C-alpha positions as CSV (number, residue, x, y, z in Angstrom):
1,M,55.5,42.0,11.7
2,S,54.6,40.1,8.4
3,D,56.7,37.1,7.4
4,P,59.5,38.2,5.0
5,K,59.7,34.6,3.6
6,A,56.0,34.4,2.7
7,R,55.2,32.9,-0.3
8,T,54.3,35.7,-3.3
9,D,52.2,33.5,-5.5
10,T,49.5,33.5,-2.8
11,V,49.5,37.2,-2.4
12,P,46.9,39.4,-4.1
13,N,48.7,41.9,-6.7
14,M,47.8,45.7,-7.0
15,A,45.3,45.4,-9.6
16,A,43.0,44.0,-6.9
17,R,43.0,47.0,-5.0
18,R,42.6,49.4,-8.0
19,G,38.8,49.9,-7.2
20,E,39.4,51.1,-3.5
21,W,42.0,53.6,-4.6
22,A,40.1,54.9,-7.4
23,A,37.1,55.6,-5.1
24,R,39.6,57.3,-2.8
25,W,40.6,59.7,-5.4
26,R,37.1,60.2,-6.7
27,A,36.0,61.0,-3.2
28,G,38.9,63.4,-2.6
29,R,40.1,61.1,0.4
30,T,43.9,61.9,-0.6
31,G,44.9,63.4,2.5
32,F,48.4,61.9,1.7
33,H,48.9,64.1,-1.2
34,Q,51.1,67.1,-0.1
35,I,51.0,70.6,-1.8
36,E,54.5,71.4,-0.9
37,I,57.9,69.6,-1.5
38,N,58.5,67.1,1.3
39,A,60.9,68.9,3.7
40,Q,62.8,65.6,4.3
41,L,63.5,65.0,0.6
42,A,64.9,68.4,0.3
43,Q,67.1,68.1,3.0
44,H,68.5,64.7,2.5
45,W,68.3,63.8,-1.2
46,P,71.1,66.0,-2.5
47,R,73.6,64.2,-0.2
48,L,72.3,60.9,-0.8
49,V,71.9,61.1,-4.7
50,P,74.4,63.7,-5.5
51,N,74.5,62.5,-9.5
52,E,71.7,64.9,-11.0
53,Q,71.6,62.8,-14.0
54,A,70.3,59.7,-12.1
55,S,67.1,58.1,-12.9
56,V,64.6,58.0,-10.3
57,V,61.7,55.5,-9.6
58,V,58.8,56.5,-7.5
59,P,56.5,53.7,-6.5
60,L,52.8,54.6,-6.0
61,C,53.4,58.2,-6.8
62,G,50.0,59.5,-6.9
63,K,50.4,63.3,-8.2
64,S,52.9,64.0,-6.0
65,Q,54.9,67.5,-6.3
66,D,57.9,65.8,-5.3
67,M,58.2,64.2,-8.9
68,R,58.5,67.7,-10.2
69,W,61.1,68.8,-7.7
70,L,63.3,65.8,-8.7
71,H,62.9,66.4,-12.3
72,Q,63.8,70.0,-12.0
73,R,67.1,69.0,-10.3
74,G,68.0,67.1,-13.5
75,H,66.7,63.7,-12.7
76,T,64.9,61.4,-15.2
77,V,61.8,60.4,-13.2
78,F,59.6,57.3,-13.6
79,G,56.5,57.3,-11.4
80,I,54.1,54.5,-11.0
81,E,50.6,54.8,-10.1
82,I,47.6,52.3,-10.1
83,V,45.1,55.2,-10.5
84,E,44.9,56.9,-14.0
85,S,43.0,60.0,-12.8
86,A,46.0,60.7,-10.5
87,C,48.5,60.6,-13.4
88,Q,46.6,62.6,-15.5
89,A,46.0,65.1,-12.7
90,F,49.6,65.4,-12.2
91,F,50.3,66.9,-15.7
92,E,47.2,68.8,-16.1
93,E,47.2,70.5,-12.8
94,Q,50.7,71.9,-13.4
95,D,50.0,72.6,-17.2
96,L,52.8,70.1,-18.2
97,P,52.3,68.8,-21.9
98,Y,52.5,64.9,-22.0
99,E,51.4,62.0,-24.4
100,R,49.2,59.1,-23.4
101,S,50.0,55.6,-24.8
102,K,49.3,52.0,-24.3
103,M,52.2,49.8,-22.9
104,E,51.1,46.4,-22.8
105,S,49.1,46.0,-19.5
106,H,50.0,49.7,-18.4
107,V,49.0,53.2,-19.7
108,R,51.9,55.4,-20.0
109,F,52.0,59.3,-19.6
110,R,55.1,60.5,-21.1
111,G,55.9,64.3,-20.5
112,C,56.8,66.4,-23.6
113,G,58.8,69.6,-24.0
114,E,59.7,71.1,-20.5
115,A,58.4,67.9,-19.0
116,E,60.6,65.6,-21.1
117,G,62.1,62.9,-18.7
118,L,58.9,62.7,-16.6
119,T,57.1,59.4,-17.4
120,L,54.2,58.1,-15.1
121,L,53.2,54.5,-15.7
122,C,49.6,53.5,-14.7
123,G,49.0,50.0,-13.8
124,D,50.1,47.1,-11.3
125,I,53.6,48.0,-10.1
126,F,54.3,44.1,-9.7
127,G,53.6,43.8,-13.4
128,L,56.6,46.1,-14.4
129,K,59.9,44.7,-15.1
130,P,63.5,46.3,-15.1
131,A,63.4,46.4,-18.9
132,D,60.1,48.7,-18.6
133,L,62.0,51.1,-16.7
134,G,65.3,51.1,-18.3
135,E,68.4,51.8,-16.0
136,V,67.0,53.4,-12.7
137,T,69.9,54.0,-9.8
138,A,67.5,55.7,-7.4
139,W,64.4,55.1,-5.8
140,Y,61.9,57.3,-3.5
141,D,59.3,55.9,-1.1
142,R,57.1,58.6,0.3
143,A,54.2,56.6,1.8
144,A,54.4,53.9,-0.9
145,I,55.3,51.0,1.3
146,V,52.7,52.3,4.0
147,A,49.9,52.1,1.5
148,L,50.3,48.4,1.2
149,P,48.8,45.8,3.3
150,P,51.7,43.8,5.3
151,E,51.1,40.8,2.9
152,L,52.6,42.7,0.0
153,W,55.6,44.0,1.7
154,G,57.8,41.0,1.0
155,R,56.8,41.2,-2.7
156,Y,57.5,44.9,-2.7
157,A,60.8,44.6,-1.3
158,S,61.8,42.0,-3.9
159,W,60.4,44.1,-6.6
160,V,62.6,47.1,-5.4
161,A,65.6,44.7,-5.3
162,N,64.9,43.3,-8.9
163,I,64.8,46.9,-10.5
164,L,67.7,48.3,-8.7
165,P,71.4,47.7,-9.6
166,S,74.2,47.3,-7.1
167,E,74.9,50.6,-5.3
168,A,71.8,52.1,-6.0
169,V,70.1,54.4,-3.2
170,G,66.7,54.5,-1.9
171,F,65.2,57.1,0.3
172,M,62.0,55.9,2.6
173,L,59.6,57.7,4.7
174,T,57.0,55.6,6.8
175,F,54.9,55.8,9.8
176,D,55.3,54.0,12.9
177,Y,52.5,53.7,15.4
178,P,50.6,51.0,17.3
179,Q,48.8,49.2,14.6
180,A,46.0,48.1,16.8
181,E,44.9,51.8,16.9
182,R,44.1,52.3,13.4
183,N,43.3,50.2,10.3
184,G,45.6,51.2,7.2
185,P,46.4,52.6,5.1
186,P,48.8,54.3,5.9
187,F,49.8,51.0,7.7
188,S,52.5,51.1,10.5
189,V,55.9,50.2,9.1
190,G,58.7,50.7,11.6
191,Q,62.5,50.2,11.3
192,S,62.1,46.6,12.3
193,D,59.4,46.0,9.5
194,V,61.9,47.8,6.7
195,R,65.0,45.9,8.1
196,A,63.1,42.4,8.1
197,H,61.9,42.7,4.3
198,F,64.8,44.7,3.0
199,S,68.1,43.6,4.7
200,E,69.0,40.9,2.3
201,H,69.5,43.2,-0.3
202,F,69.8,46.7,1.2
203,E,71.9,48.5,4.0
204,M,69.5,50.7,5.8
205,E,70.4,53.7,7.9
206,L,68.2,55.8,10.0
207,L,68.7,59.4,9.1
208,E,66.4,60.8,11.6
209,Q,63.1,60.1,13.2
210,L,60.3,62.8,13.6
211,D,57.6,62.6,16.3
212,L,54.0,63.5,14.8
213,T,52.4,62.6,17.9
214,A,50.9,66.0,18.9
215,E,49.2,67.2,15.8
216,N,48.5,63.7,14.2
217,R,45.1,63.7,12.5
218,W,44.4,60.1,13.5
219,N,44.5,61.0,17.3
220,L,46.9,57.9,17.7
221,S,48.9,57.6,21.1
222,R,52.0,57.7,19.5
223,I,53.2,58.3,15.8
224,H,56.7,58.7,14.4
225,K,58.2,59.2,10.8
226,P,61.3,57.2,10.3
227,V,63.3,58.7,7.6
228,L,65.7,56.0,5.8
229,S,68.3,55.4,3.6
230,L,68.6,52.2,1.6
231,K,71.6,51.0,-0.2
232,R,71.4,48.1,-2.7
233,R,74.2,45.7,-2.0
């Protein structure tokens, strides 16, 4: 477990990892991308976030189909991604109209027509301020924190707490496995890791825990998927 109190001014930002992730996308090493809507999202989200008008932020979103599902429910969706080709692919593979523009140090992909209310921001997540997103009241993390090395977890937790108002709801899916058996990403992020970094600002609840050991592609001795809700204090 990393130290949640670690100084963030000595931690590298996401821009330093852009080349690594861009190479993964070019090589098609995107096993994290799911063609289907995440089953746990569809099961739990309507109860956790019953307000279909809520604005949702989706960190490290890739080209996730889950954003389309959230948008079709009525949510305004802000995805954040570090690789521009992934943002472009999200719109073009689904034949969704969009406009591309610069926004200071980020590139903005804004949906038009039927995709109005879907915006993807490409760049360093930690370079975005609350004013850049407007009033977001929900947050969806599917494999975002597990894509970050442990030295960035504290910074990520602080960033999420900064952009969300009191009573905002988060939904998080992680992987929990013996970290010594594999070099991430995805990194192992257990309940204790989430609690250590988020408990200052969030109330955490374990909704369910899935056992993925039998069919995991990494041949790990054990791997679980904690399904968590986090409510901003």
